[in-house]
N, C-alpha and C positions, 0 to 999 in steps of 0.2 A: 274441293284441290286445283282441278281443273280450272273450273270457271275462277275459283281468287285471281288464277296466274292472269286467263285471260287478260282482266279486267285491270290486274296491274300493270300489265302492258299494254292495252288499248288508256289506261290512263298516261302514260309514259308517251305514246305519240302524240298522243293531243296535247304534251309538254311541252314536247321536240315542235311541234310544228308552231306550238306558238312564239316558241325561242328564237326560230327562224322568222315570223314574221318579223319578231321587234328588230332583228341583226338588219333586215334588207328597211325599213321605218328606219333606223338608225344610218348606214348607206347613202340612202336618201337622202337625207339630213346633212351625211357629212361630203359628199357630194356636192350640194350647193355651198358650202361653206368653204369647200378647200379651191371650188372651180371659178368662185366667184373673184376674189381678188389676183387671179391669173387672169381673168379676161379683164380685166381693169387695169393691170399691166401690159397686157396687148394693145390695148387702146391709145396708152399714152404714151407708148412706144413710136406706135404709130401718128402722133397727134408731134410730138416733139419733131421726129425724124422727118416728115412736110417741113418742120418749120427750119429745118438745115439745108439750106438752097445754095447760101458762098458754096464757091469753091474749097475754101479753105477747112470748111468743116466736112470733108469727105472722109474721114478716118471717124468722126463720131456718129457718122452716118452710117459708116459699116459698121462698127460696135453695135450700136444700133437697132439694125438689122440683126446682127446675128444674136442678139437678146432675146427680140421679137420672136425669132424662129423656135429658140431655146424654151421661151417662154409657153408659144406656142402648141410646143412640143410634150411637154409638162402640163400642158392642160389635157391634151389626146390622151396620155398617159394616167393622168388621174381618172379622167372621166371612166375609163376602160376596165382600170381597176377595179374600181367603186362598183362597175358595172359587174364586173365577175367575179367579184364579191357575193353576189347576186342574183346570177344568172347564169351560174358555170356549165351550165347545160346546152345554151346558145350556141349554137352555128357562130366556125370564125369568119371573118369578113375577110376572105382573102385576097390581096393587093399585091403586085407588083412593089417591091421596097427595095427605094436605091438606098443599099447598108453601105455605103460610103458616105453620099449624100447625110444617113440620117447618123451616121458616128463623125463627122464633119462639125456638125452642127453640135450633139453632145460636148464636143472638147472646147466649142467657143465656150460654153454657157461654165465649162469649167475649169473654165485657161486663169479667174482668179485663184483658185487653188493650186492650177498646179505651178502658178510663177511664184507664188508664196510657197510650197515645198519645192521649186526649183527644182521640178520633176522631166524627164524626156522621154519625150511621145511618139513612137516611131507608128505608122499608120503603112502597113503593107495594101493587098490586094482584097475586095472585097466586095465578089460577086452576089449581083442582085438576087433575089430570092421572094417566094410567092407566101404573104401572109397577112396578120393582121400589125402594120407599122406600129400601133400604139405600145402593143403589147412586144413587140422583140424591143422599141424601144427602152421597155423597163428591161429589159434583161441586159443592154447593153448599160444602160443608166448606174444598175449594182455592180456592176461587174468593173466598170470601168470608177467608178467612187469607192467599191473596198478595195481595188489594185492599191491606188492614191492613198486612202487610209490604212492599211497594211503595212505599205510597202515602209522602208528611210524617211524618218522625218525630213531629211535632203536629198536631193539629186537621184529620187529614184528613177529606172528606167522602167515604162512600160509600153508594149507592141501590142498593136491590134492588127487580125488580119484574118483570112479566109482563104479558102479555095472550093472550088465542085468536083463533086470526088461521084462520078457517075448520077444516079439519080437523087442523091444530100451533097447540100453547102455543107463544110467544117468552117465554124469562125473558133476566134480564140483570143485572146487577153492573157498576156503573157506579167508576173510582176515582179518583182525578185523583196519581198517579204518573207517571214518564216518559212522555211517549205512545214507543208502540212502531212502530220504524222502519217503513214498509214492508214491505220487503224483508226482514223477520225475521219478522214474523207469523204465516205460514203455519211458519216453521221451530219457534215456541216449543213446537207442538202436540208434538212430538216426542222423545221420553225424552235425557233431560239434557241439556236444554236451558231456559236461562234468558234472560231480561227483560234489560234492559238497566241494572238496580239491583240485577243481580246482586251485585257488589262489598260489600255493605250485608248481604246476606244468607243464614243456613247454607240447606243441603238439598241432595238429589239430582236437583235437576229435573225430578221425575216425574209432579210434581200434575196439567199442565195434560195429560199425555200421558196418565193414569188417565181425565179427563174427557172426553179426545176420543173413549178407548175404551168407556165406560161409555153416551155419548151415539151412540158408534156402532150399539153394541146396542141399541140403545131403536128405531134407525131415524130418527132424528135427524141433523143439521148444528150444529159448535160455530165458531167465528170471535173474532174481536175487530177492532174498529174504532176509532180517534181520534176522541174528544168534537171538542167544540170547541174552543179554546184549548190546555188541559193536561190531559190522561188519557185513560183507553180504558176502553171499553166489553167486557167479554166476556157472549158473548151465543149462546144454544145452544136450538133447537129438540124437539122432543117432541113424535111422534103423540098426537093425543089418545083 
């Protein structure tokens, strides 16, 4: 009986190792397929920007440069998230991260959606922190996109800010979407779980799970609390 159980468990271990190898192989292929168009976009942004030398094209150059920075961040994010999926035990590459600049670039990238929704975005203090920039970009990207998706269709208000509190930095993204009931607040950070406005939006429900994974890897914590009246504050901490 014991020998049969050992054989069964050994076969299961082999099966899981094979499955892990397939996932890693898929991640490698996905990385190539996803990153290549971003690299090409970066290259063409640079080429077009260099052609716009005349003073009357200053606004176009500024917008192109903002687009280029946004695409570069998305490439870094894609590379890191795919690598994270296949090598979660690797040490983080912690460096000083200018969070204010990071958020500014993301808002430039999200500008068409912000304008289309007539959203008002307010950015407060965002202290610098040590972490892996591409992964932290993923956290802010998901939180900002969620704030836009789940907020009012027109005229929503989003506030982004942070503060240093002793040995940690605390960051937040406030939005005025439907308040998440207390019973659902912990569960929305699980994979494939979504908020109360899920019928209005598309997506697999992985964004907040990715945020929690990244924040956990940095030694912080993430949560959501209700705002006075209507809305939610997604907040997370990171060790300084």
